[in-house]
N, C-alpha and C positions, 0 to 999 in steps of 0.2 A: 817235124810237123809244127806248124804255127798254132799256138793256143791263143785265141783272141780273148783279151781281158780289157778292163778299163785301164786307161793309161796311168792312172795314179795308184793302182793297187800296189801295196808294198812288196808283195811277192814277185812282181814283174822285174824289179831291179835285181833281186837275188837270182832269179832264173836266168836272166841275161848274163850275169856274171858266170853262171855255170854253162854258158854256151847253148842254152836252150832257147829255141826260136819262139819269142813271144811277140804277138802282133797287137797293136792297139786298134781302136775302132776306125781311126782316120785312114790307116793303110788298108784295113780289111774291106772297107766299102768300095775301094777301087779295084778289087779282084772280082772277076766275073764268074764267081762260083758261089754256091750256097754253103755256108759253114754248117757243120753238124751242131745242132742245138742241144747242149747238155746242161741239165739243172743239177746242182749239188745242194741237197738239204744238209746243212752242216750243224749237227747237234753236239759236236765236241766242244769242251769248254775253251780250249786254246784255239780259237778259230783261225787265226792267222797262220799258226803252225800247220793245221790240217789243210788249209788252202794250199800252202806250198807243197806239202806232201802229195796231194791229189793232182795238182797241176804237173808236178814232175812225172807222176804215173801216167798221165794222159798225153805226154809229150813225145811219143815214140811212133807215130804214124804220119804218113804224108797228108793226112786230112786236115783241113782247117776246122777248128772246133771253137764254138762260141760258148762261153761259160756264163751261167746265171747262178749266183749264189743265193740260196734261200735260207730263211730263218723261220722259226715258229714264233707266232705272235703271243702265244700263251706262256712264255717263259722269259724272264729277265736275265740276260747274260751278265755274270759277275766278273768274267775274265777277259772280255773284249769291250773296247770302248764303244760308247753309243755313237760317236762320230764315225767310226769305222763301219759299224753296222748300217747306219743311215746312208752312208756313201756307196757301199758296195753290195748291200743285201736287199732283197725284196721279200715281202711276205707272200704267203700262199694266195691271199685274196688278190694280190696284184698280178698274178700270173695264171690263175686257175682257168682262164679262158683260152690260154695258149696251148699249143701242142709242142712236145719236145721229142727229139730223137732218142735221147737216153737220159737217165737220171741215176744219181748216186745218193743213197741215204746212209749217212755215217753212223758210227757207234755213238754211245753216250755213257757217261759215268753214273748210270742209274740202274745197273743190272741187278743190284740186290733188293730193289723195290719190286713190288708187283706191278705189272704193266699198267693196270688201271689206277695205280697210285701216282704215276708220273703226271705232273701238272699239265703237260701238253699232249697227253695220250689221245684224247678225242680228236684234236687237230691232226695228229699223226695218222690216226685211222682214216680220217677224211682224205688226207694226202695219199695214203697207200691205196685207197679205193679209186681215187682220181687217176693214179698211174695206169690203171687197167684200160682206160679209154683215152688218155692224153699223152702217154709215153710209150715208145716202141719197146724199150727194154730197160729194166731197172736193176741196179746192183745194190744189195743191202749188205752193210759191213758190220761185223761183230754184234753189238747189241741191236743194231738196226736189222741184222739178219734174224736174230732171235725174235724180235718184234714182228717182223714180216712172216716168219713161220707160224707164230702164234695167231696172228690176225687172219692170214689167208688160209691156213690149214689146221688151226686148232692145236698145234704142237706146243706143249708147255716146256718151259725151261726149269732146270733144277739147280740147286746150290751144289758147288763142289766142296770137298773137304778142305782143299787149299787152293790158292789162286793158280790157274793155268798160266804160267808166266815164262816166257823165253822163246827160243826157236825149237820147233818140233819137226821131225821127219814125217813126210806124207807120201803116200803112194797113189799114183794115178790109177783110177778105177776103169775109165772108159776112154781109151785113147782116140776113138773114132769121132768124138764130139769136138767140134772146132774150138770151143773155149779153151781146151787144154792142148791144142795143137802146138807142137814144138816143145812141150814140157819133157823133162827127163823122167825116167821111171819113178824116181824118188826125189823129193825136193824139200827144202826147209822153208818154213813160214813163221812169222811172229804170232804169238797169242798173248793176250793180257786180259784175263777175265775170271770172274768168280762163279760163273754159271755156265751151263751148257744145255743144249737140246740133245737128248740121247740119240746115239747112232741108230739104235733099233727103231725108234719112232720115225726117224727120217727114212730109213730103208723101207719101212712098212707103209709109207705114204705113196700111193700109186701115182700121184700127180708129180712126184719128184724123182730125179735121177741123181745119184751120187757120183761125182767126178773125181774126188780126191779125199782121202781120209788118213788118219793117223792112229796107230795102236794106242798111243798115249793121249792124244788131244782130241780124238774122235773125228767126226766129219768136218772137213775144212771147206769143201766146195760142193754145193748142190744147186740144182736149178729145175725149173719146170721144163717139160719136154719141148715146148715151143721157144724156150730161151727168153721169154718175156720177163721172168722173175728169176734173179740169180742171187744166191745167198752165200756169203763168204764169212765163215765163222771166226776168222782171225783178222789181222791188221796188215795185209800185204803192202799198204801204202806207207807204213812206218819208215822213217829214215834211220840212219846209223845209230843215233844217240837217243832215240825216243825211249826205248826200254831202259837205258841207263838213267835217264832223267826220272822215269817212274820209280825205279828201284831206289834211287837216292832220296826221292821225295818221300816214299813210304818209310824208309829208314829214319829220316828226319822227324817224321810224325810218330815214331815209335810203333808203327803198325807191323803185324807179323808178315814178313816178306822174305822169300828165299832168293838167292842169286838167280837171275834169269838163266834158264838152261841153254847150253850150247851157244852162249852169246859172247862172253869174254874169253880171250885167249887163256888157256889153262884154268878156266873158271875163276880167274882172279880179277875182281873189280878194279884193281889198280892198273890193269892192262886195258888198252883201247878196245872197244867193241869190234867184233868182226861183222862185216857186211856180207851176208851170204844168201840173201833172198831177193835182191833187187831184180835180177834177170828174169826170174819166173813171175814176179809181180808185174813188171813191164810187159811181159809176154801175155799175161792174162788180160790186162787192160787193152792192149793192142788187138788181141783176138776179139774181145767184146766189141770194140768200136768197129772193127772190120766186118765180122760175121753176123753180129746181132743188132747192129745199129745201121751202119752205112749201107750195107748191101740189101737191107729189107725196108728201109724207110723211104717214102716217096720224096721227090724233089720238092713238090709243093706240100708243105706240112699241113695246109688246110685240108688236103685230101687224105690225111692219115685215117685209115679205116677205124671203125668202132670195134675194139677187141673185146667188148664186154661179154660177148657170147662165146669166145674162144675157150 
């Protein structure tokens, strides 16, 4: 699948070296098809790393996808250059009149704060409300999932006794739902978080259905019955070394951190990490794009119906 990005985006060269088909704007405009319009609200501190991870995840369908990277205006990024943000990102005000086929709201390293204490919370609430009428289907990742469950359904997060960190086994709960089509009965997925939304609260929410959960890590994947809001409690987009980097970072800071579970061969950080979740992560994003975006969105995005009453 060609992912359409700006020609100068640094991730483009890396993806091309990995034999992933990335198309720039000049080539895309000569194809007589409408690309799927996907917005990515990137709240992660290392934005270029997250860009690369998500573009990899979206690169496994025959659809042409046009990516718009969004940032919040109410927060000053400390880990990404202003020039990169100015060149490749837009603010909500710049796109709020547009319609999008799909959207991804990433996690953020603010989970130990109350939602209302986050400096861009009001702007995020406005964006989440806007997705109900301007986006066909939205995926919320990790803290973004907790924020979405709190805002849309009033489900609160709670602190864990220790960080949920590593790869955890999950069981598919409802195989008939297209989002988990092709999944194995059990699969591994990465988690890296200090908080959770209780499985009981999610199961008791009538607007939600649980698609995959873990005895250790709780609910991993849940969504509304119409598929317009999808919540992923972990980080399926993580690459091979992301957890390794987080582990060594926390060790270097003297923070309490355990070896990420099921991650290193023989649980020895001296060994290379094992990549054991990529196929299911790619499958989830492919199913999302196919069944919840491409097949239900109109060709003319101006004709996207108002879902506010759904």
